[in-house]
C-alpha positions in Angstrom: -24.2 -104.8 194.1 -22.7 -106.4 190.8 -24.5 -107.5 187.7 -23.1 -109.3 184.4 -23.9 -109.0 180.6 -22.2 -108.9 177.0 -23.3 -105.5 176.3 -24.0 -102.5 178.5 -25.8 -100.2 176.9 -26.3 -96.3 178.0 -29.5 -94.7 176.8 -33.1 -96.1 176.3 -33.4 -93.7 173.4 -34.1 -94.9 169.9 -30.3 -95.5 169.2 -30.2 -97.7 172.8 -33.3 -99.8 172.3 -32.8 -100.5 168.4 -29.6 -101.9 169.6 -30.8 -103.9 172.4 -33.2 -105.6 170.2 -30.9 -106.3 167.4 -28.4 -108.1 170.0 -31.4 -109.9 171.5 -32.5 -111.2 168.2 -28.8 -112.5 167.4 -28.5 -114.0 170.9 -26.6 -111.5 172.4 -27.5 -110.2 176.1 -27.6 -106.6 177.1 -28.4 -104.5 179.9 -30.0 -100.8 179.1 -29.5 -98.1 181.9 -31.3 -94.8 181.4 -31.4 -91.5 183.4 -35.2 -90.4 182.8 -38.1 -92.6 184.2 -39.9 -94.6 181.5 -42.9 -92.3 181.1 -40.7 -89.3 180.6 -38.9 -91.4 177.5 -42.1 -92.7 176.2 -43.9 -89.2 176.3 -40.8 -87.0 174.5 -42.0 -85.5 171.4 -39.5 -86.2 168.7 -39.8 -85.6 165.1 -40.8 -88.8 163.2 -40.2 -89.2 159.7 -38.7 -92.6 159.1 -36.6 -93.3 156.2 -37.4 -96.7 153.9 -34.2 -98.3 155.4 -35.5 -97.6 159.0 -39.0 -98.9 158.2 -37.3 -102.2 156.8 -35.6 -102.6 159.6 -38.4 -102.2 162.1 -40.5 -104.7 160.4 -37.4 -106.9 160.2 -37.3 -106.9 163.9 -41.0 -107.7 163.9 -41.9 -103.9 165.3 -43.7 -103.0 162.3 -47.3 -103.7 163.4 -48.5 -100.5 164.8 -46.5 -98.8 162.6 -48.2 -100.0 159.5 -51.5 -99.2 161.4 -51.3 -95.6 162.6 -47.7 -94.4 160.6 -48.6 -91.9 157.1 -46.8 -93.0 154.4 -45.7 -90.8 152.0 -44.3 -90.7 148.6 -43.1 -87.3 148.2 -42.6 -83.9 149.5 -43.3 -80.0 148.5 -40.7 -77.7 148.0 -42.8 -74.2 147.7 -41.2 -71.0 146.9 -42.2 -68.0 145.0 -46.0 -68.3 145.7 -45.8 -71.9 143.8 -45.4 -75.5 145.1 -43.1 -78.2 143.1 -43.6 -81.6 144.1 -40.4 -84.1 144.3 -42.1 -87.7 143.6 -40.1 -90.1 145.5 -42.0 -93.1 143.6 -40.5 -92.3 140.4 -37.1 -90.8 141.2 -36.0 -93.8 143.8 -38.2 -96.7 142.2 -40.7 -96.7 144.8 -39.2 -96.1 148.0 -40.8 -93.7 150.6 -40.9 -92.4 153.9 -43.1 -92.9 156.9 -44.4 -90.2 159.1 -44.3 -92.1 162.8 -44.0 -90.4 165.8 -40.4 -91.2 167.6 -41.7 -91.7 170.9 -44.1 -94.3 169.3 -41.3 -96.0 168.0 -39.6 -95.8 171.6 -43.0 -97.5 173.1 -42.8 -100.1 170.4 -39.3 -101.2 171.2 -39.7 -100.7 175.0 -42.6 -103.0 175.0 -40.5 -105.4 172.9 -37.6 -105.5 175.0 -39.7 -106.3 178.2 -41.5 -108.9 176.9 -38.4 -110.8 176.7 -37.3 -110.0 180.1 -34.8 -107.9 179.1 -33.5 -105.2 181.8 -34.1 -101.6 181.1 -33.2 -99.9 184.2 -34.8 -96.5 184.2 -34.1 -93.4 186.8 -30.3 -94.5 187.4 -28.1 -91.9 188.4 -24.4 -91.1 188.8 -23.4 -93.0 186.0 -19.7 -93.8 184.9 -17.6 -95.6 182.4 -14.6 -97.7 184.2 -12.0 -99.6 182.0 -13.2 -99.7 178.9 -9.9 -99.4 177.2 -9.6 -103.4 179.0 -11.3 -106.5 178.2 -13.1 -106.0 181.2 -15.1 -102.4 180.9 -17.7 -101.6 183.5 -20.1 -99.0 184.1 -21.2 -97.7 187.8 -24.1 -96.0 188.7 -26.8 -95.5 191.5 -30.4 -97.2 191.4 -32.7 -96.8 194.4 -30.0 -95.4 196.6 -28.1 -98.6 195.6 -24.5 -98.2 194.3 -24.3 -100.6 191.1 -22.0 -102.1 188.8 -22.3 -103.5 185.6 -19.7 -105.7 184.3 -19.7 -106.3 180.2 -17.9 -107.0 177.3 -18.4 -103.8 175.2 -19.9 -100.6 176.5 -22.4 -98.8 173.8 -23.1 -95.0 174.8 -26.3 -94.2 173.3 -27.1 -91.5 175.7 -27.5 -88.4 173.4 -25.3 -85.0 173.1 -25.7 -84.1 176.6 -24.9 -87.8 178.2 -21.6 -88.8 180.0 -20.3 -91.3 177.3 -18.7 -89.0 175.2 -17.2 -86.8 178.1 -15.4 -90.0 179.3 -13.2 -90.1 176.0 -13.1 -86.3 175.3 -9.4 -86.4 174.9 -9.2 -88.3 172.6 -12.0 -86.5 170.0 -11.9 -84.3 167.3 -15.1 -82.2 167.4 -16.6 -80.0 164.6 -19.8 -77.8 164.7 -21.9 -75.5 163.1 -24.2 -73.6 164.6 -27.0 -72.0 162.9 -28.0 -68.1 163.7 -31.5 -69.3 163.3 -33.9 -71.5 165.4 -37.6 -73.2 164.5 -40.5 -72.1 166.4 -42.3 -75.4 166.6 -46.2 -75.8 167.5 -48.7 -79.0 167.5 -52.2 -78.2 166.7 -55.7 -79.9 167.1 -56.2 -79.4 163.3 -56.4 -81.9 160.1 -52.8 -81.6 157.8 -53.5 -79.1 155.4 -51.6 -81.1 152.7 -51.6 -84.8 152.4 -47.2 -84.3 152.4 -45.0 -82.3 154.0 -44.1 -78.9 152.8 -40.7 -77.1 152.9 -41.3 -73.4 152.3 -38.8 -70.9 151.6 -40.1 -67.5 151.9 -38.7 -63.9 152.4 -39.8 -63.6 155.8 -38.0 -66.9 156.8 -38.1 -70.8 156.4 -41.7 -72.6 157.3 -42.5 -76.5 157.2 -45.8 -78.1 157.4 -45.7 -81.6 158.7 -48.1 -83.9 161.0 -48.2 -86.4 163.7 -51.6 -88.3 162.6 -54.5 -87.3 160.3 -55.9 -85.2 163.0 -52.9 -83.1 164.3 -50.8 -81.0 162.6 -47.0 -80.2 163.3 -45.8 -76.7 162.0 -42.5 -74.7 162.2 -41.4 -71.3 161.3 -37.9 -70.2 161.4 -37.5 -67.5 164.3 -34.5 -66.2 166.5 -32.8 -68.4 168.6 -33.5 -66.5 171.6 -37.4 -66.0 170.9 -39.3 -65.5 173.7 -42.4 -67.7 173.0 -44.2 -64.8 175.3 -44.3 -62.6 172.2 -46.0 -65.4 169.9 -49.8 -65.4 170.7 -51.8 -68.1 168.9 -53.1 -65.8 166.5 -50.0 -64.1 165.5 -48.6 -67.8 165.1 -51.4 -69.0 162.5 -50.6 -65.5 160.9 -47.0 -65.8 160.1 -47.5 -69.1 159.0 -50.2 -68.0 156.7 -48.0 -65.5 155.2 -45.1 -68.1 154.9 -47.1 -70.3 152.9 -49.1 -68.3 150.7 -49.8 -69.2 147.5 -50.8 -67.4 144.0 -54.0 -69.6 143.8 -55.2 -68.7 147.3 -54.1 -72.2 149.3 -55.3 -72.1 153.4 -53.8 -73.2 156.5 -56.1 -75.5 158.7 -56.1 -74.0 161.8 -57.1 -75.6 164.9 -56.3 -75.4 169.3 -52.5 -75.2 169.7 -51.6 -77.5 172.4 -47.8 -77.3 172.3 -45.2 -74.6 171.4 -41.3 -74.8 171.8 -37.8 -73.4 170.5 -35.5 -76.1 168.6 -32.1 -74.7 168.1 -30.1 -75.7 164.9 -26.7 -77.1 164.7 -24.4 -79.5 163.0 -22.3 -81.7 165.2 -19.6 -84.7 164.8 -17.1 -86.3 167.4 -14.6 -88.2 165.7 -13.7 -91.0 166.1 -16.8 -92.7 167.6 -14.9 -94.9 169.4 -12.4 -96.0 172.3 -11.1 -99.3 173.1 -14.3 -101.1 174.1 -16.6 -98.0 174.2 -18.6 -97.0 171.0 -20.7 -93.7 170.5 -23.8 -94.0 168.8 -26.5 -91.4 167.6 -26.8 -87.9 169.2 -23.8 -88.9 171.7 -21.6 -88.8 168.5 -23.5 -86.5 165.9 -26.2 -84.2 165.9 -27.8 -82.9 162.5 -30.3 -80.0 161.9 -33.4 -81.2 161.6 -34.3 -79.8 157.8 -33.5 -83.4 156.7 -35.3 -85.3 158.9 -32.8 -87.6 159.7 -31.5 -87.4 163.3 -33.1 -90.6 164.4 -32.7 -92.6 161.3 -28.7 -91.8 161.6 -28.7 -93.4 165.0 -30.2 -96.5 163.8 -27.8 -96.7 160.8 -25.2 -96.7 163.6 -26.5 -99.3 166.0 -26.8 -101.4 162.7 -23.1 -101.4 161.9 -22.5 -101.9 165.4 -24.9 -104.7 165.6 -22.9 -106.3 162.8 -19.6 -105.7 164.2 -20.4 -107.2 167.6 -22.2 -110.2 166.2 -18.9 -111.0 163.9 -16.7 -110.4 167.1 -19.1 -113.4 169.1 -19.1 -115.8 166.3 -15.3 -115.6 165.2 -13.4 -113.7 167.7 -12.5 -111.1 165.1 -12.1 -107.4 165.8 -11.9 -106.2 162.1 -15.5 -105.0 162.0 -15.5 -103.5 165.6 -12.3 -101.8 164.6 -13.8 -100.4 161.4 -16.8 -99.2 163.1 -16.0 -95.6 163.5 -14.7 -95.0 160.2 -17.6 -96.9 158.4 -20.4 -95.3 160.5 -18.7 -91.5 159.7 -18.7 -92.3 156.2 -22.5 -92.0 156.2 -22.4 -89.3 158.7 -20.8 -86.9 157.0 -22.8 -87.6 153.9 -26.6 -87.1 156.0 -24.3 -83.8 157.4 -23.8 -82.9 154.0 -27.3 -83.4 153.0 -28.7 -81.7 156.2 -26.6 -78.7 155.8 -27.6 -77.8 151.9 -31.0 -78.6 152.9 -31.2 -75.9 155.6 -29.0 -73.3 153.4 -31.5 -73.7 150.9 -34.5 -73.0 152.5 -33.4 -70.3 155.5 -33.8 -66.8 155.2 -29.6 -66.2 155.9 -28.1 -63.6 158.1 -28.0 -60.0 156.8 -30.6 -60.4 154.0 -27.7 -60.4 151.6 -29.4 -60.0 147.8 -26.8 -62.1 146.2 -27.9 -65.1 148.8 -31.5 -64.6 148.4 -31.5 -65.0 144.2 -28.8 -67.7 144.7 -31.2 -69.5 146.7 -34.1 -69.4 144.1 -31.9 -70.3 141.5 -31.2 -73.4 143.8 -34.9 -74.1 144.2 -35.6 -73.6 140.3 -32.8 -76.3 139.5 -33.8 -78.8 141.8 -37.5 -78.6 140.8 -36.3 -78.5 137.1 -33.7 -80.8 136.7 -34.5 -84.3 137.2 -31.2 -85.2 138.3 -31.3 -82.5 140.9 -34.4 -83.9 142.0 -33.4 -87.2 142.3 -30.5 -86.4 144.2 -32.8 -85.0 146.8 -34.9 -87.4 146.8 -32.4 -90.4 147.3 -30.8 -88.5 150.2 -34.4 -88.0 151.8 -35.5 -91.6 151.7 -32.0 -92.8 153.0 -28.7 -93.3 151.3 -27.9 -97.4 150.8 -26.7 -99.2 154.3 -22.9 -100.1 154.0 
């Protein structure tokens, strides 16, 4: 069986669905292929800190209604170290820009519903996906669905299938890979407890990093630094709460709200970039091209920035026949990607306990935190990066 569209999109995560919706709004057809079920994609829990640029774009796309109703707008974060909290005021430092806490799976639900309402094709549970002829004017994607072998003919292929997908390996020989694997991980929990703070708390402690976040006014998301090979069986609920309280302790006796822990998991930490992000008529976006450690809350936002740039390039091609923007896609994206990598690495290296417990590194980190929280210029740099760098 064979079908035809203008843009074949592999992956129904944020990158793939935002791209599909943006193209639709410009009158360009697409088909999205996803190897998981719709239920799995919509229930897959991921971080949900949305930059101002991402929020603005979702609103422009007509997808902001539920986000406005359920999302939590934050105008600052707290850096906590030495038993004291220090607020970074986004309103003051970025002319009123903010971030919104809205879980990634909720963004996926909004995007999926919006696409399906227009009659768009999102084909879930596909198998054996392979890319062909993407260096020619007539690329195609072959796959199996419900035991049938099918071919999707298209003008362009967008590889939005994540770090473990098939699109990046299809051009592996042409890529240069840059990677840093961090010697620590995060033990994360979801708890039925009201958040203990109105804003996120990034905590540097001699026992290791900790992060206080939230999913809703009733659900808290918490993380603590651990070994990448940590066994969750060694962390009963009471011990997790005790360790979190130890790391978040302040001189004025701040207390963490506790509740039933409904989910536990270990999140590895790595930085990764594949260059270039294109080959012929195949374009990589999101986690297929780059991974950032979660400390800077940039993964979803960086994926959205990629497909925003790709959309502009594809629209320009169909309107004018020119390939200039398409040819510059990788260069344009990577300029932003590496800035975001720098920020995520900087936040990670400043806040985590580093291997060897070197006293020099410990003092250097405290000096860095002291400088960031006492210098307006340094605070502004953090704030500008956190709420989102300007779009190209």
